All heavy atoms as atom14 arrays in JSON, in Angstrom:
{
  "sequence": "MIYVGIDVAKDKHDFFITNSDGKVLFKSFTIPNNREGFETLFQRI",
  "atom14_mask": [
    [1, 1, 1, 1, 1, 1, 1, 1, 0, 0, 0, 0, 0, 0],
    [1, 1, 1, 1, 1, 1, 1, 1, 0, 0, 0, 0, 0, 0],
    [1, 1, 1, 1, 1, 1, 1, 1, 1, 1, 1, 1, 0, 0],
    [1, 1, 1, 1, 1, 1, 1, 0, 0, 0, 0, 0, 0, 0],
    [1, 1, 1, 1, 0, 0, 0, 0, 0, 0, 0, 0, 0, 0],
    [1, 1, 1, 1, 1, 1, 1, 1, 0, 0, 0, 0, 0, 0],
    [1, 1, 1, 1, 1, 1, 1, 1, 0, 0, 0, 0, 0, 0],
    [1, 1, 1, 1, 1, 1, 1, 0, 0, 0, 0, 0, 0, 0],
    [1, 1, 1, 1, 1, 0, 0, 0, 0, 0, 0, 0, 0, 0],
    [1, 1, 1, 1, 1, 1, 1, 1, 1, 0, 0, 0, 0, 0],
    [1, 1, 1, 1, 1, 1, 1, 1, 0, 0, 0, 0, 0, 0],
    [1, 1, 1, 1, 1, 1, 1, 1, 1, 0, 0, 0, 0, 0],
    [1, 1, 1, 1, 1, 1, 1, 1, 1, 1, 0, 0, 0, 0],
    [1, 1, 1, 1, 1, 1, 1, 1, 0, 0, 0, 0, 0, 0],
    [1, 1, 1, 1, 1, 1, 1, 1, 1, 1, 1, 0, 0, 0],
    [1, 1, 1, 1, 1, 1, 1, 1, 1, 1, 1, 0, 0, 0],
    [1, 1, 1, 1, 1, 1, 1, 1, 0, 0, 0, 0, 0, 0],
    [1, 1, 1, 1, 1, 1, 1, 0, 0, 0, 0, 0, 0, 0],
    [1, 1, 1, 1, 1, 1, 1, 1, 0, 0, 0, 0, 0, 0],
    [1, 1, 1, 1, 1, 1, 0, 0, 0, 0, 0, 0, 0, 0],
    [1, 1, 1, 1, 1, 1, 1, 1, 0, 0, 0, 0, 0, 0],
    [1, 1, 1, 1, 0, 0, 0, 0, 0, 0, 0, 0, 0, 0],
    [1, 1, 1, 1, 1, 1, 1, 1, 1, 0, 0, 0, 0, 0],
    [1, 1, 1, 1, 1, 1, 1, 0, 0, 0, 0, 0, 0, 0],
    [1, 1, 1, 1, 1, 1, 1, 1, 0, 0, 0, 0, 0, 0],
    [1, 1, 1, 1, 1, 1, 1, 1, 1, 1, 1, 0, 0, 0],
    [1, 1, 1, 1, 1, 1, 1, 1, 1, 0, 0, 0, 0, 0],
    [1, 1, 1, 1, 1, 1, 0, 0, 0, 0, 0, 0, 0, 0],
    [1, 1, 1, 1, 1, 1, 1, 1, 1, 1, 1, 0, 0, 0],
    [1, 1, 1, 1, 1, 1, 1, 0, 0, 0, 0, 0, 0, 0],
    [1, 1, 1, 1, 1, 1, 1, 1, 0, 0, 0, 0, 0, 0],
    [1, 1, 1, 1, 1, 1, 1, 0, 0, 0, 0, 0, 0, 0],
    [1, 1, 1, 1, 1, 1, 1, 1, 0, 0, 0, 0, 0, 0],
    [1, 1, 1, 1, 1, 1, 1, 1, 0, 0, 0, 0, 0, 0],
    [1, 1, 1, 1, 1, 1, 1, 1, 1, 1, 1, 0, 0, 0],
    [1, 1, 1, 1, 1, 1, 1, 1, 1, 0, 0, 0, 0, 0],
    [1, 1, 1, 1, 0, 0, 0, 0, 0, 0, 0, 0, 0, 0],
    [1, 1, 1, 1, 1, 1, 1, 1, 1, 1, 1, 0, 0, 0],
    [1, 1, 1, 1, 1, 1, 1, 1, 1, 0, 0, 0, 0, 0],
    [1, 1, 1, 1, 1, 1, 1, 0, 0, 0, 0, 0, 0, 0],
    [1, 1, 1, 1, 1, 1, 1, 1, 0, 0, 0, 0, 0, 0],
    [1, 1, 1, 1, 1, 1, 1, 1, 1, 1, 1, 0, 0, 0],
    [1, 1, 1, 1, 1, 1, 1, 1, 1, 0, 0, 0, 0, 0],
    [1, 1, 1, 1, 1, 1, 1, 1, 1, 1, 1, 0, 0, 0],
    [1, 1, 1, 1, 1, 1, 1, 1, 0, 0, 0, 0, 0, 0]
  ],
  "atom14_positions": [
    [[0.84, -1.16, 0.0], [0.0, 0.0, 0.0], [0.89, 1.24, 0.0], [1.95, 1.25, 0.61], [-0.91, 0.01, 1.23], [-1.8, 1.19, 1.25], [-3.35, 1.04, 2.13], [-4.04, -0.43, 1.54], [0.0, 0.0, 0.0], [0.0, 0.0, 0.0], [0.0, 0.0, 0.0], [0.0, 0.0, 0.0], [0.0, 0.0, 0.0], [0.0, 0.0, 0.0]],
    [[0.45, 2.28, -0.68], [1.19, 3.54, -0.76], [0.37, 4.61, -0.04], [-0.85, 4.69, -0.2], [1.42, 3.95, -2.22], [2.36, 2.95, -2.9], [2.0, 5.35, -2.31], [2.55, 3.18, -4.36], [0.0, 0.0, 0.0], [0.0, 0.0, 0.0], [0.0, 0.0, 0.0], [0.0, 0.0, 0.0], [0.0, 0.0, 0.0], [0.0, 0.0, 0.0]],
    [[1.05, 5.42, 0.75], [0.42, 6.53, 1.47], [0.94, 7.85, 0.93], [2.14, 7.99, 0.72], [0.71, 6.44, 2.97], [0.16, 5.2, 3.6], [0.97, 4.09, 3.8], [-1.17, 5.13, 3.99], [0.48, 2.94, 4.37], [-1.67, 3.98, 4.57], [-0.85, 2.89, 4.76], [-1.34, 1.74, 5.32], [0.0, 0.0, 0.0], [0.0, 0.0, 0.0]],
    [[0.04, 8.78, 0.71], [0.41, 10.1, 0.21], [-0.09, 11.14, 1.21], [-1.29, 11.25, 1.44], [-0.22, 10.37, -1.18], [0.18, 11.75, -1.68], [0.2, 9.3, -2.17], [0.0, 0.0, 0.0], [0.0, 0.0, 0.0], [0.0, 0.0, 0.0], [0.0, 0.0, 0.0], [0.0, 0.0, 0.0], [0.0, 0.0, 0.0], [0.0, 0.0, 0.0]],
    [[0.85, 11.86, 1.81], [0.5, 12.97, 2.69], [0.39, 14.24, 1.88], [1.26, 14.5, 1.04], [0.0, 0.0, 0.0], [0.0, 0.0, 0.0], [0.0, 0.0, 0.0], [0.0, 0.0, 0.0], [0.0, 0.0, 0.0], [0.0, 0.0, 0.0], [0.0, 0.0, 0.0], [0.0, 0.0, 0.0], [0.0, 0.0, 0.0], [0.0, 0.0, 0.0]],
    [[-0.67, 15.02, 2.1], [-0.91, 16.2, 1.29], [-1.15, 17.42, 2.18], [-1.95, 17.36, 3.11], [-2.15, 16.02, 0.38], [-2.03, 14.76, -0.44], [-2.35, 17.24, -0.5], [-3.32, 14.38, -1.16], [0.0, 0.0, 0.0], [0.0, 0.0, 0.0], [0.0, 0.0, 0.0], [0.0, 0.0, 0.0], [0.0, 0.0, 0.0], [0.0, 0.0, 0.0]],
    [[-0.46, 18.5, 1.87], [-0.71, 19.8, 2.49], [-1.25, 20.69, 1.38], [-0.51, 21.09, 0.48], [0.57, 20.37, 3.09], [0.35, 21.72, 3.77], [-0.82, 22.09, 4.0], [1.35, 22.39, 4.07], [0.0, 0.0, 0.0], [0.0, 0.0, 0.0], [0.0, 0.0, 0.0], [0.0, 0.0, 0.0], [0.0, 0.0, 0.0], [0.0, 0.0, 0.0]],
    [[-2.54, 20.97, 1.43], [-3.23, 21.68, 0.35], [-3.17, 23.19, 0.58], [-3.37, 23.66, 1.69], [-4.71, 21.23, 0.27], [-5.46, 21.99, -0.8], [-4.78, 19.74, 0.01], [0.0, 0.0, 0.0], [0.0, 0.0, 0.0], [0.0, 0.0, 0.0], [0.0, 0.0, 0.0], [0.0, 0.0, 0.0], [0.0, 0.0, 0.0], [0.0, 0.0, 0.0]],
    [[-2.91, 23.93, -0.49], [-2.93, 25.39, -0.47], [-3.55, 25.88, -1.78], [-3.81, 25.09, -2.68], [-1.53, 25.94, -0.29], [0.0, 0.0, 0.0], [0.0, 0.0, 0.0], [0.0, 0.0, 0.0], [0.0, 0.0, 0.0], [0.0, 0.0, 0.0], [0.0, 0.0, 0.0], [0.0, 0.0, 0.0], [0.0, 0.0, 0.0], [0.0, 0.0, 0.0]],
    [[-3.76, 27.17, -1.88], [-4.41, 27.72, -3.06], [-3.56, 27.58, -4.33], [-4.07, 27.17, -5.37], [-4.75, 29.19, -2.83], [-5.46, 29.85, -3.99], [-5.79, 31.29, -3.69], [-6.44, 31.94, -4.9], [-6.72, 33.35, -4.66], [0.0, 0.0, 0.0], [0.0, 0.0, 0.0], [0.0, 0.0, 0.0], [0.0, 0.0, 0.0], [0.0, 0.0, 0.0]],
    [[-2.29, 27.92, -4.24], [-1.45, 27.96, -5.43], [-0.51, 26.77, -5.59], [0.05, 26.56, -6.65], [-0.62, 29.24, -5.44], [-1.49, 30.49, -5.52], [-2.51, 30.44, -6.24], [-1.16, 31.49, -4.87], [0.0, 0.0, 0.0], [0.0, 0.0, 0.0], [0.0, 0.0, 0.0], [0.0, 0.0, 0.0], [0.0, 0.0, 0.0], [0.0, 0.0, 0.0]],
    [[-0.29, 26.01, -4.5], [0.64, 24.88, -4.54], [0.21, 23.83, -3.53], [-0.61, 24.09, -2.65], [2.06, 25.33, -4.22], [2.23, 25.83, -2.79], [3.67, 26.19, -2.51], [3.86, 26.6, -1.08], [3.79, 25.51, -0.12], [0.0, 0.0, 0.0], [0.0, 0.0, 0.0], [0.0, 0.0, 0.0], [0.0, 0.0, 0.0], [0.0, 0.0, 0.0]],
    [[0.75, 22.63, -3.69], [0.46, 21.53, -2.77], [1.78, 20.83, -2.45], [2.61, 20.63, -3.32], [-0.52, 20.54, -3.39], [-1.76, 21.18, -3.93], [-2.66, 21.84, -3.12], [-2.24, 21.28, -5.18], [-3.66, 22.31, -3.85], [-3.41, 21.99, -5.12], [0.0, 0.0, 0.0], [0.0, 0.0, 0.0], [0.0, 0.0, 0.0], [0.0, 0.0, 0.0]],
    [[1.94, 20.45, -1.18], [3.14, 19.74, -0.74], [2.78, 18.29, -0.48], [1.72, 17.99, 0.09], [3.69, 20.37, 0.53], [4.1, 21.82, 0.32], [4.79, 22.09, -0.67], [3.73, 22.67, 1.14], [0.0, 0.0, 0.0], [0.0, 0.0, 0.0], [0.0, 0.0, 0.0], [0.0, 0.0, 0.0], [0.0, 0.0, 0.0], [0.0, 0.0, 0.0]],
    [[3.67, 17.36, -0.89], [3.4, 15.94, -0.79], [4.57, 15.2, -0.17], [5.71, 15.64, -0.22], [3.16, 15.35, -2.19], [1.92, 15.86, -2.83], [1.95, 16.99, -3.61], [0.73, 15.2, -2.66], [0.81, 17.46, -4.22], [-0.43, 15.66, -3.26], [-0.39, 16.8, -4.04], [0.0, 0.0, 0.0], [0.0, 0.0, 0.0], [0.0, 0.0, 0.0]],
    [[4.25, 14.04, 0.37], [5.22, 13.09, 0.91], [4.65, 11.72, 0.6], [3.47, 11.46, 0.86], [5.36, 13.3, 2.42], [6.26, 12.31, 3.09], [7.62, 12.51, 3.09], [5.76, 11.2, 3.73], [8.47, 11.61, 3.72], [6.58, 10.29, 4.36], [7.95, 10.51, 4.35], [0.0, 0.0, 0.0], [0.0, 0.0, 0.0], [0.0, 0.0, 0.0]],
    [[5.45, 10.83, 0.02], [4.95, 9.5, -0.36], [5.78, 8.43, 0.34], [7.0, 8.44, 0.28], [4.99, 9.3, -1.89], [4.17, 10.4, -2.58], [4.46, 7.92, -2.26], [4.24, 10.36, -4.1], [0.0, 0.0, 0.0], [0.0, 0.0, 0.0], [0.0, 0.0, 0.0], [0.0, 0.0, 0.0], [0.0, 0.0, 0.0], [0.0, 0.0, 0.0]],
    [[5.09, 7.5, 0.98], [5.73, 6.39, 1.69], [4.92, 5.12, 1.43], [3.82, 5.17, 0.9], [5.83, 6.69, 3.2], [6.58, 5.68, 3.83], [4.47, 6.8, 3.85], [0.0, 0.0, 0.0], [0.0, 0.0, 0.0], [0.0, 0.0, 0.0], [0.0, 0.0, 0.0], [0.0, 0.0, 0.0], [0.0, 0.0, 0.0], [0.0, 0.0, 0.0]],
    [[5.48, 3.97, 1.82], [4.72, 2.73, 1.68], [4.34, 2.2, 3.06], [4.69, 2.79, 4.09], [5.48, 1.69, 0.85], [6.73, 1.19, 1.5], [6.97, 1.38, 2.69], [7.57, 0.53, 0.73], [0.0, 0.0, 0.0], [0.0, 0.0, 0.0], [0.0, 0.0, 0.0], [0.0, 0.0, 0.0], [0.0, 0.0, 0.0], [0.0, 0.0, 0.0]],
    [[3.64, 1.08, 3.09], [3.15, 0.54, 4.36], [4.26, 0.04, 5.27], [4.05, -0.14, 6.47], [2.13, -0.56, 4.1], [2.7, -1.58, 3.32], [0.0, 0.0, 0.0], [0.0, 0.0, 0.0], [0.0, 0.0, 0.0], [0.0, 0.0, 0.0], [0.0, 0.0, 0.0], [0.0, 0.0, 0.0], [0.0, 0.0, 0.0], [0.0, 0.0, 0.0]],
    [[5.45, -0.18, 4.73], [6.6, -0.59, 5.55], [7.35, 0.6, 6.13], [8.33, 0.42, 6.85], [7.57, -1.43, 4.71], [6.94, -2.74, 4.26], [6.12, -3.3, 5.0], [7.28, -3.2, 3.15], [0.0, 0.0, 0.0], [0.0, 0.0, 0.0], [0.0, 0.0, 0.0], [0.0, 0.0, 0.0], [0.0, 0.0, 0.0], [0.0, 0.0, 0.0]],
    [[6.93, 1.82, 5.78], [7.59, 3.02, 6.28], [8.75, 3.48, 5.41], [9.44, 4.43, 5.76], [0.0, 0.0, 0.0], [0.0, 0.0, 0.0], [0.0, 0.0, 0.0], [0.0, 0.0, 0.0], [0.0, 0.0, 0.0], [0.0, 0.0, 0.0], [0.0, 0.0, 0.0], [0.0, 0.0, 0.0], [0.0, 0.0, 0.0], [0.0, 0.0, 0.0]],
    [[8.96, 2.82, 4.28], [10.03, 3.23, 3.37], [9.58, 4.49, 2.63], [8.51, 4.53, 2.04], [10.34, 2.13, 2.36], [11.43, 2.5, 1.38], [11.69, 1.39, 0.4], [12.73, 1.86, -0.62], [12.89, 0.9, -1.7], [0.0, 0.0, 0.0], [0.0, 0.0, 0.0], [0.0, 0.0, 0.0], [0.0, 0.0, 0.0], [0.0, 0.0, 0.0]],
    [[10.44, 5.5, 2.65], [10.13, 6.75, 1.96], [10.33, 6.54, 0.46], [11.42, 6.19, 0.02], [11.03, 7.9, 2.47], [10.79, 9.17, 1.67], [10.78, 8.14, 3.95], [0.0, 0.0, 0.0], [0.0, 0.0, 0.0], [0.0, 0.0, 0.0], [0.0, 0.0, 0.0], [0.0, 0.0, 0.0], [0.0, 0.0, 0.0], [0.0, 0.0, 0.0]],
    [[9.27, 6.75, -0.31], [9.37, 6.61, -1.76], [9.75, 7.93, -2.41], [10.48, 7.94, -3.39], [8.04, 6.09, -2.32], [7.57, 4.76, -1.73], [6.21, 4.38, -2.3], [8.59, 3.67, -1.98], [0.0, 0.0, 0.0], [0.0, 0.0, 0.0], [0.0, 0.0, 0.0], [0.0, 0.0, 0.0], [0.0, 0.0, 0.0], [0.0, 0.0, 0.0]],
    [[9.23, 9.04, -1.89], [9.6, 10.38, -2.33], [9.6, 11.28, -1.11], [8.6, 11.36, -0.4], [8.62, 10.93, -3.37], [8.8, 10.35, -4.73], [8.02, 9.3, -5.16], [9.76, 10.87, -5.6], [8.18, 8.75, -6.41], [9.93, 10.33, -6.87], [9.14, 9.26, -7.27], [0.0, 0.0, 0.0], [0.0, 0.0, 0.0], [0.0, 0.0, 0.0]],
    [[10.72, 11.95, -0.86], [10.76, 12.96, 0.19], [9.79, 14.07, -0.19], [9.3, 14.12, -1.32], [12.16, 13.51, 0.37], [13.14, 12.49, 0.91], [14.49, 13.12, 1.14], [15.45, 12.09, 1.7], [16.75, 12.64, 1.97], [0.0, 0.0, 0.0], [0.0, 0.0, 0.0], [0.0, 0.0, 0.0], [0.0, 0.0, 0.0], [0.0, 0.0, 0.0]],
    [[9.53, 14.96, 0.73], [8.55, 16.01, 0.45], [8.91, 16.8, -0.81], [10.08, 17.07, -1.07], [8.4, 16.94, 1.64], [9.61, 17.57, 1.93], [0.0, 0.0, 0.0], [0.0, 0.0, 0.0], [0.0, 0.0, 0.0], [0.0, 0.0, 0.0], [0.0, 0.0, 0.0], [0.0, 0.0, 0.0], [0.0, 0.0, 0.0], [0.0, 0.0, 0.0]],
    [[7.88, 17.07, -1.59], [8.05, 17.85, -2.82], [6.8, 18.69, -3.02], [5.75, 18.43, -2.44], [8.31, 16.94, -4.03], [7.2, 15.96, -4.34], [6.23, 16.27, -5.29], [7.12, 14.75, -3.69], [5.21, 15.37, -5.58], [6.11, 13.84, -3.97], [5.15, 14.16, -4.92], [0.0, 0.0, 0.0], [0.0, 0.0, 0.0], [0.0, 0.0, 0.0]],
    [[6.94, 19.73, -3.83], [5.85, 20.69, -4.06], [5.48, 20.68, -5.54], [6.36, 20.61, -6.4], [6.31, 22.1, -3.65], [6.69, 22.08, -2.28], [5.2, 23.12, -3.85], [0.0, 0.0, 0.0], [0.0, 0.0, 0.0], [0.0, 0.0, 0.0], [0.0, 0.0, 0.0], [0.0, 0.0, 0.0], [0.0, 0.0, 0.0], [0.0, 0.0, 0.0]],
    [[4.17, 20.75, -5.79], [3.7, 20.89, -7.16], [2.83, 22.14, -7.24], [2.18, 22.52, -6.26], [2.9, 19.66, -7.65], [1.6, 19.5, -6.86], [3.74, 18.41, -7.63], [0.58, 18.57, -7.5], [0.0, 0.0, 0.0], [0.0, 0.0, 0.0], [0.0, 0.0, 0.0], [0.0, 0.0, 0.0], [0.0, 0.0, 0.0], [0.0, 0.0, 0.0]],
    [[2.79, 22.77, -8.4], [1.86, 23.9, -8.58], [0.44, 23.37, -8.73], [0.22, 22.22, -9.11], [2.35, 24.56, -9.88], [3.08, 23.48, -10.61], [3.65, 22.56, -9.57], [0.0, 0.0, 0.0], [0.0, 0.0, 0.0], [0.0, 0.0, 0.0], [0.0, 0.0, 0.0], [0.0, 0.0, 0.0], [0.0, 0.0, 0.0], [0.0, 0.0, 0.0]],
    [[-0.52, 24.2, -8.42], [-1.93, 23.83, -8.51], [-2.4, 24.01, -9.96], [-3.15, 24.93, -10.27], [-2.77, 24.66, -7.55], [-4.19, 24.18, -7.47], [-4.51, 23.1, -7.94], [-5.06, 24.97, -6.89], [0.0, 0.0, 0.0], [0.0, 0.0, 0.0], [0.0, 0.0, 0.0], [0.0, 0.0, 0.0], [0.0, 0.0, 0.0], [0.0, 0.0, 0.0]],
    [[-1.91, 23.12, -10.83], [-2.33, 23.14, -12.23], [-2.21, 21.73, -12.8], [-1.78, 20.8, -12.11], [-1.51, 24.14, -13.05], [-0.03, 23.86, -13.04], [0.41, 22.73, -12.93], [0.78, 24.91, -13.17], [0.0, 0.0, 0.0], [0.0, 0.0, 0.0], [0.0, 0.0, 0.0], [0.0, 0.0, 0.0], [0.0, 0.0, 0.0], [0.0, 0.0, 0.0]],
    [[-2.61, 21.58, -14.03], [-2.63, 20.25, -14.66], [-1.24, 19.62, -14.7], [-1.08, 18.43, -14.41], [-3.21, 20.34, -16.06], [-3.33, 19.0, -16.75], [-4.1, 19.1, -18.05], [-4.25, 17.82, -18.67], [-5.25, 16.97, -18.44], [-6.18, 17.29, -17.58], [-5.3, 15.82, -19.06], [0.0, 0.0, 0.0], [0.0, 0.0, 0.0], [0.0, 0.0, 0.0]],
    [[-0.24, 20.39, -15.06], [1.12, 19.85, -15.14], [1.6, 19.37, -13.78], [2.28, 18.34, -13.67], [2.09, 20.9, -15.7], [1.85, 21.24, -17.15], [0.73, 22.26, -17.36], [0.34, 22.95, -16.4], [0.23, 22.35, -18.48], [0.0, 0.0, 0.0], [0.0, 0.0, 0.0], [0.0, 0.0, 0.0], [0.0, 0.0, 0.0], [0.0, 0.0, 0.0]],
    [[1.26, 20.11, -12.74], [1.64, 19.7, -11.39], [1.02, 18.37, -11.0], [1.69, 17.49, -10.45], [0.0, 0.0, 0.0], [0.0, 0.0, 0.0], [0.0, 0.0, 0.0], [0.0, 0.0, 0.0], [0.0, 0.0, 0.0], [0.0, 0.0, 0.0], [0.0, 0.0, 0.0], [0.0, 0.0, 0.0], [0.0, 0.0, 0.0], [0.0, 0.0, 0.0]],
    [[-0.26, 18.19, -11.31], [-0.92, 16.94, -10.97], [-0.44, 15.78, -11.83], [-0.39, 14.64, -11.37], [-2.44, 17.09, -11.03], [-2.98, 17.76, -9.8], [-3.23, 19.12, -9.8], [-3.19, 17.06, -8.64], [-3.7, 19.75, -8.67], [-3.67, 17.67, -7.49], [-3.93, 19.03, -7.5], [0.0, 0.0, 0.0], [0.0, 0.0, 0.0], [0.0, 0.0, 0.0]],
    [[-0.03, 16.04, -13.06], [0.55, 14.99, -13.88], [1.87, 14.52, -13.26], [2.16, 13.32, -13.25], [0.75, 15.48, -15.31], [-0.55, 15.59, -16.06], [-0.39, 16.18, -17.46], [0.74, 16.45, -17.88], [-1.43, 16.34, -18.12], [0.0, 0.0, 0.0], [0.0, 0.0, 0.0], [0.0, 0.0, 0.0], [0.0, 0.0, 0.0], [0.0, 0.0, 0.0]],
    [[2.65, 15.45, -12.71], [3.88, 15.09, -12.01], [3.56, 14.2, -10.81], [4.22, 13.18, -10.6], [4.61, 16.37, -11.53], [4.96, 17.15, -12.67], [5.87, 16.01, -10.74], [0.0, 0.0, 0.0], [0.0, 0.0, 0.0], [0.0, 0.0, 0.0], [0.0, 0.0, 0.0], [0.0, 0.0, 0.0], [0.0, 0.0, 0.0], [0.0, 0.0, 0.0]],
    [[2.56, 14.58, -10.04], [2.15, 13.77, -8.88], [1.74, 12.37, -9.32], [2.19, 11.38, -8.74], [1.01, 14.45, -8.14], [0.38, 13.63, -7.02], [1.38, 13.35, -5.91], [-0.84, 14.34, -6.47], [0.0, 0.0, 0.0], [0.0, 0.0, 0.0], [0.0, 0.0, 0.0], [0.0, 0.0, 0.0], [0.0, 0.0, 0.0], [0.0, 0.0, 0.0]],
    [[0.9, 12.24, -10.33], [0.43, 10.93, -10.78], [1.59, 10.05, -11.25], [1.59, 8.86, -11.01], [-0.61, 11.09, -11.87], [-1.89, 11.73, -11.4], [-2.57, 12.6, -12.23], [-2.41, 11.49, -10.14], [-3.75, 13.21, -11.81], [-3.58, 12.09, -9.71], [-4.26, 12.95, -10.55], [0.0, 0.0, 0.0], [0.0, 0.0, 0.0], [0.0, 0.0, 0.0]],
    [[2.57, 10.65, -11.9], [3.74, 9.87, -12.35], [4.51, 9.32, -11.16], [4.99, 8.18, -11.2], [4.65, 10.74, -13.21], [4.09, 11.05, -14.55], [4.96, 12.05, -15.33], [5.97, 12.51, -14.84], [4.54, 12.36, -16.55], [0.0, 0.0, 0.0], [0.0, 0.0, 0.0], [0.0, 0.0, 0.0], [0.0, 0.0, 0.0], [0.0, 0.0, 0.0]],
    [[4.64, 10.09, -10.11], [5.39, 9.64, -8.93], [4.64, 8.56, -8.17], [5.27, 7.66, -7.62], [5.72, 10.82, -8.03], [6.72, 11.74, -8.68], [7.17, 12.81, -7.76], [8.11, 13.67, -8.47], [8.86, 14.57, -7.89], [8.8, 14.76, -6.58], [9.68, 15.31, -8.6], [0.0, 0.0, 0.0], [0.0, 0.0, 0.0], [0.0, 0.0, 0.0]],
    [[3.34, 8.67, -8.13], [2.55, 7.65, -7.43], [2.63, 6.34, -8.21], [2.8, 5.29, -7.69], [1.09, 8.08, -7.24], [1.03, 9.25, -6.26], [0.23, 6.94, -6.75], [-0.33, 9.86, -6.1], [0.0, 0.0, 0.0], [0.0, 0.0, 0.0], [0.0, 0.0, 0.0], [0.0, 0.0, 0.0], [0.0, 0.0, 0.0], [0.0, 0.0, 0.0]]
  ]
}
C-alpha cells in the first residue's frame, strides 16, 4: 500500500509519499496547482 500525505494550499500543494513498511518513496516535494503539477504527482505515485 502507498500513502500520500498532502498539504493543500491555493497555489501549490506539498506531498510526501511512503509505503506501508515506512520506506520513503519520495521525500517532500511541491507541485503547482495546475494540470502539469498533478501529472507530475500521478507519475510519482
